[in-house]
C-alpha positions in Angstrom: -10.0 -5.9 11.7 -7.2 -7.8 11.3 -9.0 -10.1 8.9 -10.4 -6.9 7.2 -6.6 -5.8 7.0 -5.8 -9.7 6.0 -8.5 -9.1 2.6 -7.0 -5.8 2.8 -3.5 -7.2 1.1 -5.2 -9.2 -1.4 -7.3 -6.5 -2.8 -3.9 -4.4 -2.8 -2.7 -7.9 -5.2 -5.4 -8.0 -6.9 -5.5 -4.1 -7.3 -1.6 -4.9 -9.1 -2.5 -7.9 -11.3 -6.1 -7.2 -12.7 -5.6 -6.6 -16.5 -8.7 -5.5 -16.9 -10.8 -2.5 -16.9 -13.3 -3.4 -14.8 -11.4 -5.9 -12.6 -9.4 -2.4 -12.1 -12.1 -0.7 -11.3 -13.4 -2.7 -8.6 -10.3 -3.6 -6.1 -10.1 -0.2 -6.7 -13.2 0.9 -5.2 -13.1 -2.2 -2.3 -9.9 -0.7 -1.4 -11.4 3.0 -1.0 -13.7 1.4 1.1 -11.4 -0.1 3.3 -8.7 2.6 3.7 -12.4 4.2 4.6 -13.0 1.5 7.4 -9.4 1.6 8.8 -9.7 5.3 8.9 -12.9 5.8 10.7 -12.5 3.1 13.8 -8.8 4.8 14.4 -11.0 8.3 14.5 -13.5 6.1 17.0 -10.7 5.0 19.1 -9.2 8.4 18.8 -12.5 9.8 20.4 -13.1 7.1 22.8 -9.8 7.6 24.3 -10.2 10.9 24.0 -13.7 10.7 26.0 -12.1 8.4 28.8 -8.7 10.1 29.1 -11.4 14.1 29.9 -12.6 11.5 32.8 -10.0 10.4 35.0 
């Protein structure tokens, strides 16, 4: 996930400097996909932590 965070940083920076509409759209879609991955990973970790807490 750490490397995805670094790539996400470059995607955000790309959104700031992109001028062509196609590039702006591509960076926007990539940014949203990264957000989906980050939220899914967070929810999975929360689910696993809750599941383990119930075992104790």
